[in-house]
N, C-alpha and C positions, 0 to 999 in steps of 0.2 A: 189690386188688379186680379180679376177673376176671368178665367178662360174656360169655355165649354166646347166639346166636340159634338157635332150633330150627325156625323156619318163616319164610316171607315174611310181611310185615305190610303191610296196606293201611290207611292212616290216614284218618280222617274229621275234617274241620274243620282249624283251624290247629294247627301243631306248635309246641310250646314247646321251644326248643333245650336240649340237655343241657348243664348247667353254666353258670357265669357268669364274668365276668372275675375275680372274687374267688375263687369256688369252682370252680376249673378241673378238667377231667377229667384224672386222673393214673393211671388204671387201664389195663386191657387189654380191648379190645372185639373179640371174634371173631364175625364174622357167619356163619361156617361156610358161606360162599357163598350166604347168604340176603340179601334186600334189603327195602327199605321203599319203598312207592309212595305217591303223593299227599302228598309232603312240601311243604306250603305254609306259608311264613313271610313275613309282611309286617311289617317293622320300620323305624322311623326311627332306630334306634340303630346304633352302630359294633359291629364284631365279631359277625358273624351267620353261622350255618351250622347244619347238623344238630347239630353240637357247636359251642358258642360258642368255647371255647378249650381246647386240650389241651397238656399240658406235663409236664416231669419224667419223661422216659422212658415216656410213655404210648404205647400201641400200638393202632392201628386196623387190623384185618386181615380179609380175605375178606368184605368188606361192600360193598353197593351201594345207592345212591340210584337207584331205578328210574324215578321220575317226580315232577313237582311244579314249584313255582316259588318261588324263594328271593330275597327282596328285603331290602336293608338300606341303610345309609348308606355307611360306609367299612369296609374289611376284611371283605369278604363272600365266602364260599366255599360250594360245594355240600355238601362233607363237613364242613368246619370253617372257622370264621372265622380264627382265629389258632392256629398250631401252633408250639410252641417245644420244642426238644430232644425230638422225638417221632419215631415211625416209622409210616408209612402204607404198607401192602403189600397187593397183590391186592385193590384197591378200585376202584370206578367210580362216576361220577356221570352221570345222564342228565337231571337237572332243569335247568330254566332258571334262570340266576343273574344278578341285576341289582344294581347299586350305583352310588354316585356316584364312588367312587375305590377303588383297590386291590381288584380283583375277580378271582377265579379259579374255574375249574370244580371243582377239588378243595379248594384252600385259598386264602383271600384273601391271607394273609401266612404265610410259613414261615421260621423261624429255627433254624438248627442241627438240621435234620431230614433223614431219609432216606426218600425216596418211591420205591417200586419196584413194578413190574408193575401199574401203576395207570393208568387212562385216563378221559377225559372225552368224552362225546358230546353233552352239553347245550350250549345256546346261552348264551354269556356276553356281557354288554353293560354299558355305562356311559354316562350322559349327562354333560353338562359339570358339573364339580364347582366348588363355591365356592373362593375363594382361600385358605381356611384349610388346605387340604390341600397337602402337599409332593409327594406322589406321585400321579400321575394314570396309572394302569396297569391293564391288563386282560390276563390270560393264560388260555390254554386249560386249563392245569393249576394254575398258581399266579400270583397277581397280582404279588407281590413276594417273591423268595426270597433269603435271605442265608445263607451258610455251609451250604448245603444240597446234597444229592446227589439227582439223578433218574436212575433206571436202569430201562430197559425199560418206558417209559411212552409214551403217545401221546394225541393229540387228534384228533377228527373233527368236533367241534362248531364252529358259526360264532361267531367272536369279533369284537366290534366296539366302537367308541367314537365318539361324535359330536363331542366337544370337540377343539379345535385343539391342546391341550397334552397329549394322551394318547399314551403309548407302548402299543402293542398287539402281543402276540406269540402265535403259535400254541401255544407251550409255556409261556413265561414273559413277563409284561409287563415286569418289571425283574428283573435278576439281579446279585448282588454276591457274589463269592467262592464260586462254585458249580461243581459237577461234573455234567455231563450226558452219559450214555452210552446208546446203543441206544434212542434216542427218535425219534419221527417225528410230523409233523403233515400232515394232508390236509384240515383244516377251513378254511373261508374266513376270511380275516383282513382287517378293514377299519378304517382309522383314518388320522389325519394322519401319524403316525409308526409304521408297521406293518411287522412282519417275520414271515416264515412260521415262524421258530423263536423269536426273541427280539425284544421291543420295544426294549429298551436294556440295556446291560451297564455297570455302574458300579463294578466291582471294581478292586482295585489290582493288576492284571496276574496274578491268581491263579486266574482262571476257566479251566476246562478243558472243552472240548466234543469228543466223539469219536463216530463212527458214528451220526450223526443225519442225518435226511433229510426233505426236503419235496418235494411233487409239483409241479413247475413247469408241468405241463400242466393240472392243476386250478387252480393258483394262478399264472397266467402273468405277472401284473404285480407280483409281490412279490419282494423280495430276502430273504436269510436273516435280516438284522437291520434293524430299523427305524432304529436309530442305529448304523450300521456304522462300524467302525474297522479300519484295517489291523492294528493290534496284536492285536485280538481275532481276526481272521481268521488271523493267524499262529499263534495258540494252538489252532486247531481242527485236528482230525485226522479226515479222511473225513466232513466235514460238507458236504452237497451239496444242490443243487437238481437233481432228476433226472426223467426221464420216468416215467410211470406204470408201464409194464411193467418198467422197470429196477429198480424198488424191490424186486421179489422176488428179484433177484440180489444184493442187498446182504447184507453179513455180518449174521448173527443172524436171518435169515428162514427160514421153513419153509413148506411147502404142505400144507394139510389136504385130504384127499379126502372127498367126500360119499358114497363107497361105490359109485358108479355108474361109476367109472373116470375121472371128470372131476375134475381138481383145480381148485378154484374159490376157496379162501379162503387168501390169504397171511396169515401171522401171525408174530409174533416167537417164536422158539424159546425166548428168554429168559423167556417167560411162565411157564416152569417148571410148578409144580403146577396152574395153571389153564389150561395150554395145550390140554387136552382139553375144556374147557368151551365150549359153543357161544357163550357171551356174548363171548368174545374173538376169535371167528372173523369179524372184520370184514374186508371186502374192502379192498384198497388204494384202490379207487375203484369207483363204480357202473359206470363204463365205462373201458376200457383203450384209450387213443388211439394211433393210428399216429404214428410219428415225424414231427415237424413240425406236428402238430395240437395244439390245446388247446381249452379250453371255449369260447373266443371265436371259433375258426376251425376248423371240422371239414370237411375236404375228402375224407376217406377213410372207408370203413367201419371200425367199431371193435368190439372184443370187449367182452362184458359179463362181470361177475365171477361171476354165478350163472346159467349157461346153462340150468339146469333150470327157471328161473322167467322168464327174459327172453329175447327174441329180437331180434337186430339185423340190419337190412338197409336198404340205401339211406339210410344215415345216420340211421335212426330206430330207436327202441327200443320194443318192445311187450311188455306183461306177458302171459305165457301160463300162469303157474302158478296 
């Protein structure tokens, strides 16, 4: 079964998710770089998203959730609640995602999946879950990922949880037996056990992280992992907290010119086919701080990522576009 979108779609009213836990989506969905706006789901059930559950080599490609609010109980994602043995590529979520446990911007739960060139800009949050849940996790991309690969993905959305038992991560809330390459987070992360990359890692020493970065000037009070361990750090290669301006010097980055001679949008060259799409031209940050400064302590003038629209002087930013 193969499905293609030919236009953007603006929904009206509540959206009924595609598929059920019994009748899972097992086909191929190609958005052809189109998206759906006003995706509003309010549910008290588990496994909630634009797609309820995808499996058996299902593919979601070139598709975007442009806006909306998605609420569920446990295993809640913007794009899909639960993904098993599936591929998600060139996709994005900008909707707000909320749940009691296991919440992610792209997928609530991912098992044996490959997620590439995909990003989240939507806010993801969770309140305190009842004791019936074993996993209390929120992630910018995936709440809980097992035997899954993330490649060339990023998060800019605010990720948070209010309960004391939550693991919160800019990319993943909880990871087990995962591979993450060329990913970054610049979204705010807040929680009792919060990390700018991962909330916690529970794999049996088979997790691999390389060329992943987080902005320590935007996120000055965060470590890479909410539940850090020396063993995990030893398995990391070029996984860093770095200054805003230094992000564009990391491997895998390119600079997009707006045509006026001013380079203003850093982006991952690994974005491949969608690298020329304005939707992926997100700046590393709204402001590029001087060395030693961060969002809590600005002592010097700073640069702005879109100088044709914003002006900076005397530590203040004004919109001029």
